[in-house]
N, C-alpha and C positions, 0 to 999 in steps of 0.2 A: 386225620389220622386216628392207627387206633395209640393208644396208649397203654403198653404192659410194662406193669411193675414187676409179673413173676407170673409161676405159674397157675395162682391162685386164682386169677384173673379172667382165668378161661374157666377154668372151671363154678368160680362162682356166677358168670355171665356168659350163658352158653351158646347164645344168641352171635355173638363173636366168630364161631367156632367155623360159621359155612366160610365168611370172606374170607379167613386166616386161608384156611384150607382150600380156596377155590382160587385165592391166589398163588399159594404156592405150587399148585398141580400142572403138569405137565399132561398128555396122553397115556406117556410111558405111564406118568403116578397114579392114573386113575386104574391102569391096569395092573398095576399091582393094588391099589387100593381096595379092588373085585378080591384078589386073593386074603386080606387077610383080613383077623377077626377084627369087632369093635374094639375090642381093647387094648389090641394093636396100634387099629387106626387113632384111640386116644393116644395113645403114646406117643404115636406120627406125630399128632397133632397138636400135645405139648411141647414136645424138642422143637420144633417147625414153629412154633409159638414164640419157645423162649429164645431159638433162634433171630428170629425176628425183632425180638425187642433186647436184643442186643443189637443188632443190626440200626435199629430206630435208634440206639441210645449213646453208638459211635458217631451216626450221623448226625445227630441233637450236638454230640460236644464238638464234634465238626464244625457244625454252623455255630458256636460258638467262639469256637475258636476262629473261627475264620471273621465271624461279627467282630471280636476283640481286633483280629490283625488289621483289618478294614478300618477301626477306630483308630487304629494305630495310626495308619496312615493317611487317614487323614488330617489327624490331628500334627502328623510331621509336613503333610503339604500346606496346613496353615502356617507352622513353623516358618517350611521353608518362604509361603509370601510372606510372610511380615520380616523375613531378615532379607528378602528381596528386594523388597519395598525399604526398608534400613540401608540396603547397599544403595542403592537407590539415589537414596536422601544425602547418605558421605558421600555417594561420586558428583552428585550435582553440587554440593558445599565445598570438595576438593575443587570443583571445577572453577567454580565462583570465586575461591582464595585463590587458585593459580590466574584465574584474571586481571582480579585487585591486584596481586601481587607483581605482574605483569606492568597492570598501570601506574602501578606507585612504583618500581623498578623506570620505565621511562620520563614518569615526573624527578625522581632523581639522575635520570643521567640529564633531562633540561636543564635541572636545578644546578649539577656538577659544571653546564658548561657552561652555561648563565657565569657562575662562582670563579670559572677558569677567565672567562670575559673579563670580569670585575678585576681579578688578580692578574689579569696579562693589564690592563687599562693602572692598575694601580702600582705595576711594576715602572710602566713607561711613567708617569708619573713623578714618583719616586726618583726615576734616573735624571728626568729635568729639573726635580728640585736638588738633586747633588748637583749638573752641572751650573743650576743658577748658585749653589752654595759654595760650588768651586770657584764661581766669576764672582760673587761678592767676596770672599775670600781674599781672594787676589786682589779686588780693588782694596780691602778694608786694607790689606799689607800694605799695597804702595801708599795708600793715603797715610798709614801709619806712620809711614818710610819719610813721606812729603813731610808731614808734622812732624818730624825729627826733624829732617834736614832746615825745615823753617824756623825750631826754637834755636838749633843753631846759628841759623842765615840769622833771626832775628837777635841773636844776641851780638853775634859779631857787627851787624847791620846797627846796633843801639851805641856798641862801642866806640864804631868807626863815624854814628852821624852824634854822637856827644862829644867826641875827640875833633870833627869836624867845627861842629858849634863852639867849642871851646876857643877853638885856635879862629876861627872865623871873629869870633867876641875879641879874641886878644887882636888882631890883626886890626879890628875897625878900633877898637881901644888905641887912646892919645899913648905915644911913646912918651915917656916921661924922663927926661934928662936925670940922669943920677943926682940923687941926692934933692930932689923937689918933691915936692909933694901934691898930690893932685888938688884945685881946690873945688871948690864947690857952689 
């Protein structure tokens, strides 16, 4: 590749003039060249070399820009791949979390069902105990009423028994005539 920094390169290195001129010339240019003087040819070659140097510099700058853009694209691609991998990991973690939540929800549903069943059983047991308590309370009240009646009846019976026993004893006792004392 020809590296031309300025026109002095051509003047100092005359061996590159031939390839430069050949690469720039067409048939039409060659016919014009025959009509030109040597100074005009040198000036034309120098201008063509400068133009070629400018084009080479432009191409070099363009290649650098394209290279930088390519590096940016590669870096962006790497970032996209890394982000995609992160998103896949997050998606997998989210799916796993959703599955665990669904599993826990089913377990909670089963536990709620079991708790409801136990609550129903306890309610039935409590209702049975209420009925038993009502029956026992009724029996207790009946027994208390009987005890209260028994106490009154017992007093009445005791009084009657005492009176009967007194009367019985008095009826078996010898009757004394008035004025006589019993002997012993």
